[in-house]
C-alpha positions as CSV (number, residue, x, y, z in Angstrom):
1,X,14.3,14.3,7.2
2,X,12.3,14.4,3.1
3,X,13.0,10.5,3.2
4,X,11.4,10.3,6.9
5,X,8.5,12.2,5.5
6,X,8.2,10.4,2.1
7,X,8.2,7.1,4.4
8,X,5.5,8.6,6.6
9,X,3.6,8.8,3.0
10,X,4.1,5.7,1.5
11,X,3.1,3.6,5.4
12,X,0.0,6.1,5.7
13,X,-1.1,4.9,1.9
14,X,0.5,1.6,2.4
15,X,-2.6,1.4,5.1
16,X,-5.2,2.7,3.9
17,X,-4.7,0.5,0.5
18,X,-5.0,-2.5,3.2
19,X,-7.9,-1.2,5.1
20,X,-9.5,-0.6,1.3
21,X,-8.8,-4.3,0.5
22,X,-10.4,-5.9,3.7
23,X,-13.1,-3.5,3.3
24,X,-13.3,-4.8,-0.6
25,X,-13.3,-8.3,1.0
26,X,-16.1,-7.9,3.6
27,X,-19.2,-7.3,0.9
28,X,-20.7,-10.6,-0.7
29,X,-19.9,-9.5,-3.8
30,X,-16.4,-8.8,-3.6
31,X,-15.1,-6.7,-7.2
32,X,-12.0,-9.2,-8.1
33,X,-10.6,-6.5,-10.4
34,X,-11.0,-3.8,-8.2
35,X,-9.2,-6.3,-5.6
36,X,-6.6,-7.1,-7.3
37,X,-5.8,-3.4,-8.4
38,X,-5.7,-2.7,-4.8
39,X,-3.2,-4.9,-4.2
40,X,-0.8,-4.0,-6.4
41,X,-0.9,-1.2,-5.7
42,X,-0.1,-2.4,-2.2
43,X,2.6,-4.3,-3.5
44,X,4.2,-1.0,-5.2
45,X,4.1,1.2,-1.9
46,X,5.4,-1.7,-0.1
47,X,8.9,-2.1,-2.6
48,X,9.0,1.9,-3.1
49,X,8.7,1.5,1.2
50,X,11.7,-1.0,1.0
51,X,13.7,0.9,-1.5
52,X,13.7,3.8,0.5
53,X,14.3,1.9,3.7
54,X,17.4,-0.1,2.2
55,X,21.4,0.5,3.6
56,X,21.4,2.8,-0.1
57,X,19.1,5.9,1.7
């Protein structure tokens, strides 16, 4: 069950980052460096989620 809890946590963080990216993009003067960092963090979370979902786990 620990993996399920971790997946729920990671998915929640992934959704939060997606919302932050959308919010940043909605501003006319979006900070491109901030967007890059948010997208990197989102990608790292996605990779961790996929790793936990892989058949080895």
